[in-house]
C-alpha positions as CSV (number, residue, x, y, z in Angstrom):
1,M,16.7,8.9,-3.2
2,I,16.0,5.2,-4.1
3,Q,15.4,4.2,-7.7
4,L,14.9,0.6,-9.1
5,E,14.8,0.4,-12.9
6,G,13.7,-2.9,-14.4
7,V,15.4,-4.8,-11.7
8,S,15.6,-8.6,-11.6
9,F,17.5,-11.0,-9.4
10,S,18.0,-14.8,-9.4
11,Y,19.9,-16.9,-6.9
12,A,22.1,-19.5,-8.6
13,A,20.1,-22.6,-7.7
14,Q,16.7,-21.0,-8.1
15,G,14.5,-19.3,-10.7
16,P,13.9,-15.5,-10.7
17,T,13.3,-14.2,-7.2
18,V,12.6,-10.6,-8.3
19,Q,11.4,-9.9,-11.8
20,N,11.5,-6.6,-13.7
21,I,10.5,-4.3,-10.8
22,S,10.6,-0.5,-11.0
23,F,9.8,2.1,-8.4
24,H,11.1,5.3,-6.9
25,I,11.1,6.2,-3.2
26,G,11.8,9.8,-2.4
27,K,13.5,11.4,0.6
28,G,11.5,11.3,3.8
29,E,9.0,8.7,2.7
30,F,7.9,5.9,5.0
31,A,7.1,2.9,2.7
32,A,6.1,-0.7,3.5
33,I,6.8,-3.6,1.2
34,L,4.1,-6.2,1.6
35,G,3.4,-9.8,0.4
36,A,3.3,-13.4,1.3
37,N,6.4,-15.4,2.2
38,G,8.5,-15.9,-1.0
39,A,7.1,-12.8,-2.7
40,G,10.6,-11.2,-3.0
41,K,10.3,-8.6,-0.3
42,T,13.6,-9.3,1.6
43,T,15.5,-9.7,-1.7
44,T,14.2,-6.3,-2.8
45,V,15.4,-4.5,0.3
46,K,18.8,-6.3,0.1
47,L,19.0,-5.0,-3.5
48,I,18.3,-1.5,-2.2
49,D,21.1,-1.7,0.3
50,G,23.5,-3.3,-2.2
51,L,23.9,-6.4,-0.1
52,I,23.2,-8.2,-3.4
53,L,23.4,-6.8,-6.9
54,P,20.8,-7.2,-9.6
55,T,21.2,-9.7,-12.4
56,A,19.3,-7.3,-14.7
57,G,18.4,-3.6,-14.4
58,R,20.0,-1.2,-12.0
59,V,19.5,0.1,-8.4
60,L,20.3,3.8,-7.8
61,L,20.9,5.3,-4.4
62,N,21.1,9.0,-4.4
63,G,21.7,8.7,-8.2
64,K,24.6,6.3,-7.9
65,D,24.5,2.7,-9.1
66,T,25.0,0.2,-6.3
67,R,27.3,-1.7,-8.7
68,E,29.7,1.2,-8.7
69,T,29.8,2.2,-5.1
70,R,31.8,0.7,-2.2
71,V,30.2,-0.9,0.8
72,S,31.8,1.7,3.0
73,Q,30.0,4.5,1.0
74,R,26.6,2.8,1.2
75,A,27.1,2.2,5.0
76,R,27.1,6.0,5.5
77,Q,23.8,6.3,3.7
78,V,21.8,3.1,4.6
79,G,21.2,1.4,7.9
80,F,19.7,-2.2,7.7
81,L,17.9,-3.7,10.7
82,F,17.7,-7.4,10.2
83,Q,14.7,-9.5,11.4
84,N,16.9,-11.3,13.9
85,P,19.1,-8.9,16.0
86,D,21.5,-11.8,16.8
87,R,22.8,-11.6,13.3
88,Q,24.0,-8.1,13.8
89,I,25.2,-8.0,17.4
90,C,28.9,-8.9,17.7
91,K,30.3,-7.1,20.8
92,N,30.3,-7.9,24.5
93,T,28.6,-4.8,25.8
94,V,26.0,-2.4,24.4
95,R,28.4,0.5,24.4
96,E,31.0,-1.5,22.4
97,E,28.3,-2.5,20.0
98,I,27.3,1.1,19.3
99,L,30.9,2.3,19.1
100,F,31.7,-0.5,16.7
101,G,29.4,0.9,14.0
102,L,30.5,4.4,14.7
103,K,34.2,3.6,14.3
104,T,33.5,1.6,11.2
105,V,31.5,4.3,9.5
106,R,32.6,7.6,11.1
107,G,36.0,6.7,12.4
108,E,37.5,9.9,11.0
109,E,35.6,12.0,13.5
110,G,37.9,11.0,16.4
111,D,37.3,9.2,19.7
112,E,35.9,12.2,21.6
113,A,33.2,12.9,19.0
114,L,32.3,9.2,18.7
115,N,32.1,8.7,22.5
116,A,29.7,11.7,22.6
117,R,27.6,10.2,19.9
118,A,27.5,6.9,21.8
119,D,26.6,8.6,25.1
120,A,23.7,10.4,23.4
121,I,22.2,7.3,21.8
122,L,22.6,5.3,25.0
123,A,20.7,7.9,26.9
124,D,18.0,8.1,24.2
125,F,17.5,4.3,24.4
126,G,17.8,4.0,28.2
127,F,20.9,1.8,28.2
128,S,23.8,2.2,30.7
129,G,26.2,0.8,28.1
130,D,27.6,-1.9,30.4
131,E,24.9,-4.4,29.6
132,E,25.8,-7.7,27.9
133,P,23.6,-7.9,24.8
134,Y,23.0,-11.6,25.0
135,A,21.9,-11.4,28.6
136,L,19.1,-9.0,27.4
137,S,15.6,-10.0,26.2
138,R,14.8,-10.4,22.5
139,G,13.1,-7.0,22.4
140,Q,16.0,-5.3,24.1
141,R,18.5,-6.9,21.7
142,Q,16.4,-5.5,18.9
143,R,16.7,-2.1,20.5
144,V,20.5,-2.5,20.8
145,A,20.7,-3.3,17.1
146,L,18.5,-0.3,16.2
147,A,20.5,2.0,18.5
148,S,23.8,1.0,16.8
149,I,22.3,1.8,13.4
150,L,20.7,5.1,14.5
151,A,24.0,6.3,16.1
152,V,25.5,6.5,12.6
153,E,22.6,8.7,11.4
154,P,21.8,7.0,8.1
155,E,19.8,8.8,5.4
156,V,17.8,5.6,4.7
157,L,16.6,3.0,7.2
158,I,15.7,-0.5,6.0
159,L,13.7,-2.6,8.4
160,D,13.2,-6.4,7.7
161,E,10.3,-7.5,10.0
162,P,11.3,-5.2,12.8
163,T,8.6,-6.2,15.2
164,T,8.9,-10.0,15.0
165,G,9.1,-11.6,18.5
166,L,8.3,-8.3,20.3
167,D,5.5,-7.7,22.7
168,Y,3.1,-4.8,22.2
169,R,5.1,-2.4,24.4
170,E,8.4,-3.2,22.7
171,C,6.9,-2.9,19.3
172,C,5.5,0.6,20.1
173,H,8.8,1.7,21.6
174,I,10.8,0.8,18.5
175,M,8.3,1.9,15.9
176,D,7.6,5.3,17.7
177,R,11.4,5.9,17.7
178,I,11.6,5.2,14.0
179,R,8.6,7.4,13.2
180,R,10.2,10.3,15.1
181,M,13.3,9.9,12.9
182,N,11.2,9.9,9.8
183,E,9.1,12.9,10.7
184,E,11.7,15.0,12.6
185,Q,14.9,14.2,10.7
186,G,13.6,13.3,7.3
187,V,15.0,9.8,7.4
188,T,13.6,7.6,4.6
189,V,12.2,4.4,5.9
190,V,11.6,1.2,3.9
191,M,10.0,-1.6,5.9
192,V,9.2,-5.2,5.2
193,C,6.4,-6.2,7.6
194,H,3.7,-9.0,8.0
195,D,1.8,-7.1,10.7
196,M,-0.7,-5.0,8.8
197,E,-1.8,-3.2,11.9
198,V,1.8,-1.9,12.3
199,V,1.8,-0.9,8.6
200,L,-1.5,1.0,8.9
201,D,-0.3,2.8,12.0
202,Y,3.2,3.9,10.8
203,A,3.7,3.6,7.0
204,R,2.2,6.0,4.5
205,R,2.9,4.1,1.3
206,A,2.6,0.4,0.5
207,L,4.2,-1.6,-2.3
208,V,2.6,-5.1,-2.8
209,M,4.7,-7.9,-4.2
210,A,3.7,-11.4,-5.3
211,G,5.8,-14.0,-7.2
212,G,8.7,-11.6,-7.4
213,E,6.7,-9.0,-9.2
214,L,5.4,-5.6,-8.0
215,K,1.6,-5.8,-8.1
216,A,0.5,-2.4,-6.6
217,D,2.0,0.8,-5.2
218,G,0.1,3.5,-3.5
219,P,-1.1,5.1,-0.2
220,V,-1.5,2.6,2.5
221,R,-5.2,3.1,3.1
222,E,-6.1,2.9,-0.6
223,I,-4.1,-0.3,-1.0
224,F,-5.7,-1.9,2.0
225,R,-9.2,-1.1,0.6
226,D,-8.5,-2.7,-2.8
227,R,-9.8,-6.3,-2.5
228,A,-8.2,-7.4,-5.8
229,V,-4.7,-6.2,-4.6
230,M,-5.1,-7.8,-1.2
231,E,-6.0,-11.1,-2.9
232,A,-3.1,-10.8,-5.4
233,G,-0.7,-10.3,-2.5
234,A,-2.3,-12.9,-0.3
235,I,-2.7,-10.2,2.4
236,L,-5.4,-9.7,4.9
237,P,-6.2,-6.0,5.5
238,P,-6.1,-4.6,9.1
239,Q,-9.1,-5.6,11.1
240,M,-10.7,-2.2,11.3
241,I,-10.5,-1.7,7.5
242,D,-11.8,-5.2,6.9
243,L,-14.8,-4.4,9.1
244,S,-15.5,-1.1,7.4
245,L,-15.4,-2.8,4.0
246,R,-17.9,-5.4,5.2
247,L,-20.2,-2.7,6.6
248,G,-20.2,-0.8,3.3
249,A,-21.7,2.6,2.7
250,G,-21.1,5.2,5.4
251,F,-18.1,3.3,6.8
252,E,-15.6,3.8,4.0
253,Q,-13.2,6.0,6.1
254,A,-13.6,4.1,9.4
255,D,-10.1,2.8,9.8
256,T,-9.7,3.5,13.5
257,P,-11.9,2.6,16.5
258,E,-12.6,6.3,16.9
259,A,-13.6,6.7,13.3
260,M,-15.8,3.6,13.5
261,A,-17.5,4.9,16.6
262,R,-18.3,8.2,14.8
263,A,-19.6,6.3,11.7
264,V,-21.9,4.2,13.9
265,R,-23.1,7.3,15.7
266,D,-23.8,9.1,12.4
267,R,-25.7,6.1,11.1
268,R,-27.8,5.9,14.2
269,E,-28.6,9.6,14.1
270,S,-29.5,9.5,10.4
271,R,-32.1,6.9,11.1
272,Q,-33.8,8.8,13.9
């Protein structure tokens, strides 16, 4: 699905932003790219989408080099949700916003089919379609941007800090919708995220970057329990995992409140 082979990238006025990174993300995975500010995370997902092209190495999407494919071809395969929805929304109503993406990517299907797609996605997200996007809250605008992407039914969904500026309810609504796409439709999800609680709850694989290099790649819970990797990536593990690591033996798998309660109960019973 997604293959990076010895990829490097440098902006003209800066040194290397991404240096010789290689990894493969298969169809249906839910992966999170983690690291401090400036680690190269956003550059990496832009390379995956072909928004920028590598200065060395190559990026393959479904076996095709992003240097050799047109933007219109990639738009059918990859949806990119930016951190700031205001950089994506360009129409005066929610319905027009959703139809804009549909007509751009799937215009050959005809107006009747596109309107049916728009109606379905509006119902799914609870919009009437007449709303003015910029009269909506930050979280609602994020949902509009996501709805316009999902209407196109991409094979790959890239999320750049999707929960920034959202309250807990808005965060859960968006992330639960994305998880359903991943689990029920097999959509591959690649997420850049600073909220490690969100990563723990939704992602299954974590790639840790620092200084433009890939430092670690593995199952989320294993990565979070590796103190050396956390330090290298300047990342703090989720609170429950951090607590379980501090408590030590008997609490190794206690990464949820329920699991922690069971571990405490088992420890108490073993001492009686």
